[in-house]
C-alpha positions as CSV (number, residue, x, y, z in Angstrom):
1,M,96.3,26.2,-9.2
2,I,97.4,24.8,-5.9
3,L,94.7,26.7,-4.0
4,R,92.0,25.6,-6.5
5,R,93.1,22.0,-6.0
6,R,92.9,22.2,-2.2
7,T,89.5,23.7,-2.5
8,L,88.3,20.8,-4.7
9,L,89.9,18.3,-2.3
10,A,88.1,19.9,0.7
11,A,84.8,19.9,-1.2
12,S,85.3,16.2,-2.2
13,A,86.0,15.3,1.5
14,A,82.9,17.1,2.6
15,T,80.8,15.3,0.0
16,A,82.4,11.9,0.9
17,T,81.5,12.5,4.6
18,T,77.9,13.4,3.6
19,I,77.6,10.3,1.5
20,A,79.2,8.1,4.1
21,S,77.0,9.1,7.0
22,P,74.0,6.9,6.1
23,A,76.3,4.0,5.5
24,I,77.9,4.5,8.9
25,A,74.5,4.7,10.6
26,Q,73.4,1.6,8.7
27,N,76.4,-0.4,10.1
28,Y,76.0,1.1,13.6
29,P,76.7,-0.4,16.1
30,R,79.7,-2.6,15.1
31,R,81.2,-2.9,18.6
32,P,80.1,-2.6,22.3
33,V,78.5,0.7,23.5
34,Q,79.5,2.5,26.7
35,L,76.8,4.1,28.9
36,I,78.2,6.6,31.4
37,V,76.4,7.1,34.7
38,A,77.5,10.2,36.6
39,F,76.8,8.7,40.0
40,A,78.0,5.9,42.1
41,A,77.0,2.2,41.6
42,G,74.0,1.1,43.6
43,G,72.1,4.4,43.5
44,S,68.7,4.8,41.8
45,T,70.1,6.3,38.7
46,D,72.5,3.4,38.3
47,V,69.8,0.8,39.0
48,G,67.6,2.3,36.3
49,A,70.5,2.6,33.8
50,R,71.5,-1.0,34.3
51,I,68.0,-2.3,33.8
52,L,67.7,-0.2,30.6
53,A,71.1,-1.2,29.3
54,A,70.4,-4.9,29.6
55,A,67.1,-4.5,27.8
56,A,68.2,-2.2,25.0
57,E,71.3,-4.2,24.0
58,K,69.0,-6.9,22.7
59,D,67.6,-4.6,20.0
60,L,70.8,-2.7,19.5
61,G,72.7,-5.9,18.8
62,Q,75.7,-5.0,20.9
63,T,76.7,-5.2,24.6
64,I,75.9,-1.9,26.5
65,T,78.4,-1.5,29.4
66,V,77.4,0.8,32.2
67,V,80.4,2.8,33.5
68,N,80.1,4.8,36.8
69,K,81.9,8.1,36.8
70,G,80.7,9.6,40.1
71,G,81.8,12.7,41.9
72,A,81.2,16.5,42.2
73,G,77.4,16.0,42.1
74,G,77.5,14.4,38.7
75,Q,79.8,17.0,37.1
76,I,82.7,14.5,36.5
77,G,80.5,12.1,34.7
78,F,78.6,14.7,32.7
79,T,82.0,16.1,31.6
80,E,83.0,12.7,30.3
81,I,79.8,12.4,28.3
82,A,80.2,15.9,26.8
83,R,83.9,15.2,25.8
84,A,83.2,11.8,24.3
85,R,83.7,11.1,20.6
86,P,80.3,11.7,18.9
87,D,80.1,8.4,17.2
88,G,77.4,6.7,19.2
89,Y,79.7,4.4,21.1
90,T,79.8,6.5,24.2
91,L,76.4,7.6,25.6
92,G,75.4,8.8,29.0
93,F,72.7,9.2,31.5
94,I,71.8,12.9,32.1
95,N,70.0,13.8,35.3
96,L,67.8,16.9,35.3
97,P,68.0,19.4,37.1
98,A,71.5,18.3,38.1
99,V,72.9,19.1,34.7
100,N,71.0,22.4,34.6
101,T,72.3,23.7,38.0
102,I,75.9,22.8,37.3
103,V,75.7,24.8,34.0
104,L,74.0,27.7,35.8
105,D,76.5,27.9,38.6
106,P,79.6,30.0,37.5
107,E,81.7,28.7,40.4
108,R,81.4,25.1,39.1
109,K,83.2,26.2,35.9
110,A,81.6,23.4,33.9
111,A,83.4,22.3,30.8
112,F,80.0,21.8,29.1
113,N,76.7,23.6,28.6
114,M,73.2,22.4,27.7
115,E,74.1,22.3,24.0
116,S,76.9,19.8,24.7
117,F,74.3,17.0,24.9
118,I,71.6,15.6,22.5
119,P,68.7,14.4,24.7
120,V,67.7,11.2,23.1
121,V,65.2,9.4,25.3
122,N,64.0,9.9,28.9
123,Q,63.5,6.9,31.1
124,V,62.5,7.9,34.6
125,L,60.8,10.7,36.5
126,D,61.6,10.0,40.1
127,P,59.6,12.3,42.6
128,G,61.4,13.8,45.6
129,L,60.9,12.3,49.0
130,I,61.6,13.7,52.4
131,W,62.5,10.9,54.8
132,V,63.9,10.2,58.3
133,K,65.2,7.2,60.2
134,G,62.5,4.7,61.2
135,D,62.7,5.7,64.9
136,S,63.0,9.4,64.3
137,P,60.8,11.7,66.5
138,Y,59.6,13.3,63.3
139,K,56.5,11.3,62.3
140,S,55.1,13.8,59.8
141,L,56.1,16.8,57.8
142,K,54.2,18.9,60.3
143,D,56.5,17.6,63.1
144,L,59.6,18.4,61.1
145,V,58.5,21.9,60.2
146,E,57.4,22.8,63.8
147,A,60.7,21.6,65.2
148,A,62.6,23.6,62.6
149,K,60.6,26.7,63.5
150,K,61.5,26.3,67.2
151,E,65.2,25.9,66.6
152,P,66.2,27.6,63.3
153,G,69.4,26.1,61.8
154,K,69.7,23.2,64.2
155,I,68.0,20.3,62.3
156,R,70.6,18.7,59.9
157,A,69.1,18.2,56.5
158,C,71.1,16.3,53.8
159,T,71.2,16.1,50.0
160,T,72.9,14.0,47.4
161,G,74.9,16.9,46.3
162,I,75.1,20.7,46.0
163,L,72.5,22.1,43.7
164,S,71.0,18.7,43.2
165,D,67.2,18.4,42.9
166,D,67.3,17.5,46.6
167,H,69.1,20.7,47.5
168,L,66.5,22.7,45.5
169,A,63.7,20.9,47.3
170,I,65.2,22.0,50.7
171,L,65.3,25.6,49.5
172,M,61.7,25.3,48.3
173,L,60.5,24.0,51.7
174,Q,62.5,26.6,53.6
175,E,60.9,29.4,51.7
176,A,57.4,27.9,51.8
177,A,57.4,27.1,55.5
178,K,59.7,30.0,56.5
179,I,62.2,27.7,58.3
180,E,65.9,27.1,58.1
181,F,67.8,23.9,58.2
182,R,71.5,23.2,58.6
183,L,72.5,21.8,55.2
184,V,74.8,18.8,54.8
185,H,75.7,17.8,51.2
186,F,76.8,14.2,50.5
187,D,78.0,12.9,47.2
188,G,75.4,10.3,46.4
189,G,72.6,8.2,47.9
190,A,74.9,5.7,49.7
191,Q,76.6,8.4,51.8
192,Q,73.3,10.0,52.5
193,L,71.8,6.7,53.8
194,A,74.8,6.1,56.0
195,G,74.5,9.6,57.4
196,V,70.9,9.2,58.3
197,I,71.0,5.7,59.7
198,G,74.2,6.5,61.6
199,G,72.5,9.5,63.2
200,H,74.9,12.0,61.7
201,V,72.0,13.9,60.1
202,D,68.4,14.2,60.9
203,V,66.5,14.3,57.7
204,A,67.1,13.4,54.0
205,F,65.8,15.1,50.9
206,D,66.1,12.5,48.3
207,N,63.9,10.6,45.7
208,V,61.3,7.8,46.0
209,G,63.4,5.3,44.0
210,S,66.4,5.7,46.3
211,V,64.8,4.3,49.5
212,V,61.4,2.9,48.5
213,K,62.2,-0.6,49.8
214,R,63.5,0.8,53.1
215,V,60.4,2.9,53.6
216,Q,58.2,-0.2,52.9
217,S,60.2,-2.2,55.4
218,G,60.0,0.5,58.1
219,E,63.8,1.0,58.3
220,V,63.2,4.7,57.3
221,R,60.0,6.8,57.4
222,G,58.8,8.7,54.4
223,L,57.3,12.1,55.5
224,V,56.2,13.5,52.2
225,V,56.5,13.1,48.4
226,T,57.4,16.4,46.8
227,D,54.9,16.0,44.0
228,V,51.3,16.9,43.0
229,E,50.1,13.4,43.7
230,R,51.1,10.4,45.8
231,S,53.6,7.9,44.5
232,K,52.1,4.6,43.5
233,F,55.0,2.9,45.3
234,L,54.3,4.7,48.6
235,P,50.5,5.2,48.7
236,D,50.4,5.9,52.4
237,V,52.9,8.8,52.2
238,P,51.2,12.2,51.5
239,C,52.3,14.6,48.8
240,T,53.3,18.2,49.2
241,K,50.3,19.5,47.2
242,E,47.8,17.8,49.5
243,L,49.5,19.3,52.5
244,G,49.3,22.8,51.1
245,Y,52.9,23.1,49.9
246,T,52.0,23.7,46.3
247,T,55.3,25.3,45.5
248,V,57.4,22.4,46.9
249,I,57.4,20.3,43.8
250,S,60.7,18.5,42.9
251,S,61.8,15.4,41.0
252,S,64.7,14.0,39.1
253,T,64.4,12.9,35.5
254,R,67.0,10.5,34.0
255,G,67.5,9.8,30.3
256,V,70.0,8.8,27.7
257,A,72.0,11.5,25.9
258,A,74.6,11.5,23.2
259,P,77.5,14.0,22.8
260,K,76.9,17.0,20.6
261,G,77.7,16.2,17.0
262,T,76.5,12.6,17.0
263,P,75.0,12.0,13.5
264,A,71.2,12.2,13.4
265,E,71.0,8.8,11.8
266,I,72.8,7.2,14.7
267,V,70.8,9.1,17.3
268,K,67.6,7.6,15.7
269,V,69.0,4.1,15.9
270,I,69.7,4.7,19.6
271,E,66.3,6.3,20.2
272,T,64.5,3.4,18.6
273,A,66.3,0.7,20.6
274,F,66.1,2.4,23.9
275,L,62.4,3.5,23.5
276,K,61.4,0.0,22.6
277,A,63.1,-1.3,25.7
278,I,61.5,1.4,27.9
279,N,58.0,0.6,26.6
280,S,58.3,-3.2,27.1
281,A,56.3,-5.1,29.6
282,D,59.5,-6.5,31.0
283,M,60.9,-3.0,31.7
284,K,57.8,-1.9,33.5
285,Q,57.9,-5.0,35.7
286,K,61.5,-4.6,36.6
287,M,61.2,-0.8,37.2
288,D,58.1,-1.4,39.4
289,V,60.2,-3.8,41.5
290,A,62.9,-1.1,41.8
291,G,60.4,1.6,42.7
292,L,61.2,3.8,39.7
293,A,58.5,5.5,37.7
294,L,58.8,5.4,34.0
295,K,58.3,8.6,32.0
296,P,59.3,7.9,28.3
297,M,60.0,11.1,26.3
298,V,61.7,11.4,22.9
299,G,62.0,13.9,20.1
300,A,60.3,17.3,20.4
301,E,58.7,16.4,23.7
302,Y,62.0,15.6,25.4
303,A,63.7,18.6,23.8
304,K,61.0,20.9,25.1
305,Y,61.2,19.3,28.6
306,Y,65.0,19.7,28.4
307,A,64.7,23.4,27.7
308,D,61.8,24.1,30.2
309,T,63.8,22.4,33.0
310,Q,66.7,24.8,32.3
311,A,64.4,27.8,32.6
312,Q,62.9,26.5,35.9
313,A,66.2,25.6,37.4
314,K,67.6,29.1,36.8
315,K,65.3,30.6,39.6
316,Y,66.2,28.0,42.2
317,T,69.9,28.1,41.4
318,E,70.0,31.8,42.0
319,W,68.4,31.2,45.4
320,A,71.1,28.7,46.3
321,L,73.9,31.0,45.2
322,K,72.6,33.8,47.3
323,M,72.8,31.6,50.4
324,R,76.5,30.9,50.0
Protein backbone atom coordinates (compact mmCIF):
# COMPACT_ATOMS: atom_id res chain seq x y z
CA MET A 1 0.00 0.00 0.00
CA ILE A 2 2.82 2.42 0.89
CA LEU A 3 4.67 1.63 -2.34
CA ARG A 4 1.49 2.15 -4.36
CA ARG A 5 0.90 5.50 -2.65
CA ARG A 6 4.47 6.66 -3.41
CA THR A 7 4.05 5.66 -7.04
CA LEU A 8 0.82 7.65 -7.27
CA LEU A 9 2.45 10.67 -5.63
CA ALA A 10 5.38 10.51 -8.06
CA ALA A 11 2.99 10.27 -11.00
CA SER A 12 0.98 13.21 -9.66
CA ALA A 13 4.16 15.32 -9.28
CA ALA A 14 5.22 14.53 -12.84
CA THR A 15 1.77 15.47 -14.13
CA ALA A 16 1.83 18.69 -12.11
CA THR A 17 5.21 19.61 -13.62
CA THR A 18 3.93 18.95 -17.13
CA ILE A 19 0.85 21.06 -16.53
CA ALA A 20 2.84 23.84 -14.84
CA SER A 21 5.44 24.23 -17.61
CA PRO A 22 3.27 26.32 -20.00
CA ALA A 23 2.21 28.50 -17.08
CA ILE A 24 5.83 29.05 -16.07
CA ALA A 25 6.72 29.96 -19.64
CA GLN A 26 3.74 32.27 -19.85
CA ASN A 27 4.97 34.18 -16.80
CA TYR A 28 8.60 34.19 -17.95
CA PRO A 29 10.54 36.33 -17.27
CA ARG A 30 9.48 37.62 -13.88
CA ARG A 31 12.90 38.96 -12.84
CA PRO A 32 16.16 40.17 -14.46
CA VAL A 33 18.09 37.79 -16.74
CA GLN A 34 21.85 37.22 -16.57
CA LEU A 35 23.85 36.84 -19.80
CA ILE A 36 27.29 35.33 -19.24
CA VAL A 37 30.12 36.27 -21.61
CA ALA A 38 33.10 33.94 -21.35
CA PHE A 39 35.64 36.64 -22.23
CA ALA A 40 36.83 39.91 -20.75
CA ALA A 41 34.93 43.17 -20.99
CA GLY A 42 35.80 45.33 -23.98
CA GLY A 43 36.48 42.52 -26.44
CA SER A 44 34.42 42.04 -29.60
CA THR A 45 32.30 39.25 -28.05
CA ASP A 46 31.50 41.50 -25.10
CA VAL A 47 30.67 44.48 -27.33
CA GLY A 48 28.22 42.45 -29.41
CA ALA A 49 26.66 40.89 -26.33
CA ARG A 50 26.03 44.26 -24.68
CA ILE A 51 24.45 45.70 -27.82
CA LEU A 52 22.19 42.65 -28.05
CA ALA A 53 21.28 42.64 -24.36
CA ALA A 54 20.24 46.29 -24.43
CA ALA A 55 18.04 45.68 -27.48
CA ALA A 56 16.49 42.36 -26.42
CA GLU A 57 15.48 43.45 -22.93
CA LYS A 58 12.92 45.80 -24.45
CA ASP A 59 10.93 42.88 -25.83
CA LEU A 60 11.77 40.46 -23.04
CA GLY A 61 10.38 42.92 -20.53
CA GLN A 62 13.21 42.52 -18.03
CA THR A 63 16.73 43.85 -17.56
CA ILE A 64 19.43 41.66 -19.16
CA THR A 65 22.72 42.01 -17.29
CA VAL A 66 25.95 41.03 -19.04
CA VAL A 67 28.38 39.29 -16.68
CA ASN A 68 31.96 38.68 -17.81
CA LYS A 69 33.51 35.38 -16.71
CA GLY A 70 36.78 35.40 -18.64
CA GLY A 71 39.70 33.02 -18.37
CA ALA A 72 41.11 29.77 -19.77
CA GLY A 73 40.17 30.64 -23.33
CA GLY A 74 36.49 30.86 -22.43
CA GLN A 75 36.35 27.62 -20.45
CA ILE A 76 35.53 29.29 -17.14
CA GLY A 77 32.56 31.15 -18.56
CA PHE A 78 31.27 28.23 -20.61
CA THR A 79 31.39 26.07 -17.48
CA GLU A 80 29.28 28.66 -15.62
CA ILE A 81 26.69 28.59 -18.40
CA ALA A 82 26.55 24.79 -18.46
CA ARG A 83 26.14 24.57 -14.67
CA ALA A 84 23.47 27.26 -14.43
CA ARG A 85 19.92 26.46 -13.34
CA PRO A 86 17.93 25.73 -16.53
CA ASP A 87 15.14 28.19 -15.81
CA GLY A 88 15.86 30.87 -18.41
CA TYR A 89 17.33 33.35 -15.95
CA THR A 90 20.96 32.53 -16.72
CA LEU A 91 21.88 32.49 -20.41
CA GLY A 92 25.26 32.74 -22.06
CA PHE A 93 27.14 33.64 -25.17
CA ILE A 94 28.77 30.63 -26.82
CA ASN A 95 31.69 31.12 -29.19
CA LEU A 96 32.31 28.56 -31.91
CA PRO A 97 34.79 26.95 -32.44
CA ALA A 98 36.07 27.86 -28.94
CA VAL A 99 33.47 25.63 -27.26
CA ASN A 100 34.17 22.84 -29.75
CA THR A 101 37.91 22.74 -29.24
CA ILE A 102 37.67 22.81 -25.44
CA VAL A 103 35.35 19.81 -25.54
CA LEU A 104 37.61 18.00 -28.02
CA ASP A 105 40.80 18.51 -25.99
CA PRO A 106 41.02 15.80 -23.30
CA GLU A 107 43.68 17.74 -21.39
CA ARG A 108 41.21 20.58 -20.76
CA LYS A 109 38.99 18.18 -18.76
CA ALA A 110 35.91 20.23 -19.58
CA ALA A 111 32.99 19.91 -17.19
CA PHE A 112 30.65 20.25 -20.16
CA ASN A 113 30.08 18.80 -23.62
CA MET A 114 28.24 20.02 -26.70
CA GLU A 115 24.97 18.65 -25.32
CA SER A 116 25.33 20.86 -22.22
CA PHE A 117 23.99 23.84 -24.18
CA ILE A 118 20.86 24.60 -26.18
CA PRO A 119 21.90 26.88 -29.09
CA VAL A 120 19.08 29.43 -29.19
CA VAL A 121 20.04 32.21 -31.61
CA ASN A 122 23.29 33.20 -33.32
CA GLN A 123 24.17 36.87 -33.57
CA VAL A 124 27.60 37.29 -35.20
CA LEU A 125 29.93 35.65 -37.69
CA ASP A 126 33.23 37.52 -37.30
CA PRO A 127 35.84 36.56 -39.95
CA GLY A 128 39.44 36.07 -38.92
CA LEU A 129 42.02 38.78 -39.54
CA ILE A 130 45.81 38.57 -39.59
CA TRP A 131 47.22 41.94 -38.54
CA VAL A 132 50.42 43.67 -37.48
CA LYS A 133 51.45 46.96 -35.91
CA GLY A 134 51.02 49.97 -38.17
CA ASP A 135 54.77 50.44 -38.67
CA SER A 136 55.54 46.73 -39.07
CA PRO A 137 57.91 45.74 -41.88
CA TYR A 138 55.28 43.24 -43.02
CA LYS A 139 53.08 45.12 -45.44
CA SER A 140 51.33 42.10 -46.92
CA LEU A 141 50.69 38.42 -46.26
CA LYS A 142 53.36 37.67 -48.86
CA ASP A 143 55.94 39.62 -46.81
CA LEU A 144 55.00 37.70 -43.68
CA VAL A 145 55.14 34.29 -45.34
CA GLU A 146 58.48 34.98 -47.02
CA ALA A 147 60.00 36.15 -43.73
CA ALA A 148 58.70 33.06 -41.94
CA LYS A 149 60.23 30.80 -44.58
CA LYS A 150 63.63 32.44 -44.18
CA GLU A 151 63.64 32.06 -40.39
CA PRO A 152 61.36 29.21 -39.26
CA GLY A 153 60.09 29.55 -35.71
CA LYS A 154 61.36 33.09 -35.19
CA ILE A 155 58.33 35.26 -35.98
CA ARG A 156 56.12 35.54 -32.89
CA ALA A 157 52.47 34.98 -33.78
CA CYS A 158 49.83 35.44 -31.08
CA THR A 159 46.28 34.27 -30.47
CA THR A 160 43.49 35.06 -28.01
CA GLY A 161 43.80 31.61 -26.45
CA ILE A 162 44.90 28.02 -26.96
CA LEU A 163 42.68 26.25 -29.50
CA SER A 164 40.75 29.43 -30.23
CA ASP A 165 39.70 30.09 -33.82
CA ASP A 166 42.83 32.27 -34.05
CA HIS A 167 45.04 29.34 -33.03
CA LEU A 168 43.39 27.14 -35.64
CA ALA A 169 43.94 29.83 -38.27
CA ILE A 170 47.67 29.85 -37.50
CA LEU A 171 47.79 26.08 -37.97
CA MET A 172 45.93 26.38 -41.25
CA LEU A 173 48.37 28.99 -42.59
CA GLN A 174 51.41 27.07 -41.38
CA GLU A 175 50.22 23.99 -43.24
CA ALA A 176 49.16 25.83 -46.40
CA ALA A 177 52.30 27.98 -46.69
CA LYS A 178 54.68 25.37 -45.22
CA ILE A 179 55.99 27.76 -42.59
CA GLU A 180 56.42 27.77 -38.82
CA PHE A 181 55.71 30.53 -36.30
CA ARG A 182 56.64 30.87 -32.66
CA LEU A 183 53.23 30.74 -30.99
CA VAL A 184 52.24 33.01 -28.11
CA HIS A 185 48.82 32.50 -26.52
CA PHE A 186 47.15 35.42 -24.74
CA ASP A 187 43.91 35.30 -22.78
CA GLY A 188 41.81 37.72 -24.76
CA GLY A 189 41.97 40.58 -27.24
CA ALA A 190 43.16 43.25 -24.79
CA GLN A 191 46.33 41.32 -23.93
CA GLN A 192 46.87 40.52 -27.59
CA LEU A 193 46.65 44.17 -28.60
CA ALA A 194 49.05 45.21 -25.85
CA GLY A 195 51.48 42.52 -26.95
CA VAL A 196 51.54 43.68 -30.56
CA ILE A 197 51.58 47.43 -29.89
CA GLY A 198 54.27 46.93 -27.24
CA GLY A 199 56.47 44.99 -29.67
CA HIS A 200 56.40 41.79 -27.64
CA VAL A 201 54.94 39.82 -30.56
CA ASP A 202 55.13 40.36 -34.30
CA VAL A 203 51.77 39.38 -35.74
CA ALA A 204 48.27 38.73 -34.41
CA PHE A 205 45.73 36.20 -35.57
CA ASP A 206 42.42 37.67 -34.50
CA ASN A 207 39.02 38.73 -35.86
CA VAL A 208 37.88 41.72 -37.88
CA GLY A 209 35.59 43.04 -35.14
CA SER A 210 38.41 43.18 -32.59
CA VAL A 211 40.55 45.79 -34.33
CA VAL A 212 38.53 47.17 -37.25
CA LYS A 213 38.69 50.74 -35.93
CA ARG A 214 42.43 50.49 -35.35
CA VAL A 215 42.97 49.20 -38.88
CA GLN A 216 40.89 52.04 -40.28
CA SER A 217 42.92 54.58 -38.28
CA GLY A 218 46.25 53.08 -39.36
CA GLU A 219 47.34 52.13 -35.85
CA VAL A 220 47.49 48.52 -36.98
CA ARG A 221 47.68 47.03 -40.47
CA GLY A 222 45.38 44.29 -41.70
CA LEU A 223 47.24 41.80 -43.90
CA VAL A 224 44.44 39.44 -44.84
CA VAL A 225 40.91 38.43 -43.88
CA THR A 226 40.63 34.65 -43.47
CA ASP A 227 37.46 34.27 -45.48
CA VAL A 228 36.14 33.56 -48.97
CA GLU A 229 35.40 37.25 -49.52
CA ARG A 230 36.57 40.62 -48.29
CA SER A 231 35.00 42.15 -45.21
CA LYS A 232 32.64 45.04 -45.89
CA PHE A 233 34.32 46.82 -43.00
CA LEU A 234 37.81 46.48 -44.49
CA PRO A 235 37.28 46.53 -48.27
CA ASP A 236 40.95 47.27 -48.99
CA VAL A 237 42.22 44.18 -47.15
CA PRO A 238 42.37 41.06 -49.35
CA CYS A 239 40.88 37.72 -48.30
CA THR A 240 42.73 34.43 -48.15
CA LYS A 241 40.73 32.89 -50.99
CA GLU A 242 41.73 35.55 -53.48
CA LEU A 243 45.38 35.13 -52.46
CA GLY A 244 45.23 31.42 -53.17
CA TYR A 245 44.96 30.18 -49.57
CA THR A 246 41.62 28.45 -50.05
CA THR A 247 42.07 26.20 -47.00
CA VAL A 248 42.78 29.09 -44.63
CA ILE A 249 39.18 29.98 -43.81
CA SER A 250 38.49 30.86 -40.19
CA SER A 251 35.87 32.82 -38.25
CA SER A 252 34.23 33.11 -34.85
CA THR A 253 30.48 32.82 -34.43
CA ARG A 254 28.77 34.09 -31.29
CA GLY A 255 25.26 33.40 -30.16
CA VAL A 256 22.98 33.00 -27.20
CA ALA A 257 22.63 29.59 -25.55
CA ALA A 258 20.65 28.22 -22.63
CA PRO A 259 21.71 25.44 -20.25
CA LYS A 260 20.54 21.93 -21.10
CA GLY A 261 17.12 21.24 -19.63
CA THR A 262 15.68 24.72 -20.11
CA PRO A 263 11.98 24.22 -21.02
CA ALA A 264 11.24 24.51 -24.74
CA GLU A 265 8.53 27.10 -24.07
CA ILE A 266 11.04 29.38 -22.33
CA VAL A 267 13.63 28.82 -25.05
CA LYS A 268 11.05 29.98 -27.60
CA VAL A 269 10.39 33.18 -25.66
CA ILE A 270 14.14 33.89 -25.55
CA GLU A 271 14.57 33.08 -29.24
CA THR A 272 11.72 35.37 -30.26
CA ALA A 273 12.96 38.36 -28.25
CA PHE A 274 16.61 38.05 -29.25
CA LEU A 275 15.91 37.35 -32.93
CA LYS A 276 13.64 40.37 -33.16
CA ALA A 277 16.44 42.48 -31.68
CA ILE A 278 19.06 41.06 -34.07
CA ASN A 279 16.87 41.75 -37.11
CA SER A 280 16.09 45.33 -36.11
CA ALA A 281 17.43 48.30 -38.04
CA ASP A 282 18.86 49.74 -34.83
CA MET A 283 20.88 46.56 -34.24
CA LYS A 284 22.31 46.64 -37.77
CA GLN A 285 23.33 50.27 -37.38
CA LYS A 286 25.07 49.70 -34.05
CA MET A 287 26.79 46.52 -35.18
CA ASP A 288 28.04 48.24 -38.34
CA VAL A 289 29.58 50.94 -36.16
CA ALA A 290 31.25 48.21 -34.06
CA GLY A 291 32.51 46.41 -37.17
CA LEU A 292 30.64 43.19 -36.35
CA ALA A 293 28.89 41.23 -39.10
CA LEU A 294 25.43 39.91 -38.22
CA LYS A 295 24.59 36.30 -39.05
CA PRO A 296 21.22 35.43 -37.45
CA MET A 297 20.49 31.71 -37.15
CA VAL A 298 17.82 29.93 -35.12
CA GLY A 299 16.13 26.56 -34.89
CA ALA A 300 17.21 23.80 -37.26
CA GLU A 301 19.68 26.04 -39.11
CA TYR A 302 21.56 26.97 -35.95
CA ALA A 303 21.43 23.41 -34.63
CA LYS A 304 22.95 22.13 -37.90
CA TYR A 305 25.67 24.79 -37.86
CA TYR A 306 26.39 23.87 -34.24
CA ALA A 307 26.85 20.20 -35.18
CA ASP A 308 28.80 20.92 -38.38
CA THR A 309 31.25 23.17 -36.54
CA GLN A 310 31.97 20.37 -34.10
CA ALA A 311 32.81 18.01 -36.96
CA GLN A 312 35.10 20.57 -38.63
CA ALA A 313 36.86 21.52 -35.40
CA LYS A 314 37.81 17.91 -34.71
CA LYS A 315 40.38 17.87 -37.52
CA TYR A 316 42.07 21.12 -36.51
CA THR A 317 42.09 20.26 -32.82
CA GLU A 318 43.90 17.03 -33.59
CA TRP A 319 46.55 19.05 -35.46
CA ALA A 320 47.05 21.30 -32.46
CA LEU A 321 47.31 18.41 -30.03
CA LYS A 322 49.97 16.73 -32.14
CA MET A 323 52.12 19.87 -31.94
CA ARG A 324 52.24 19.92 -28.13
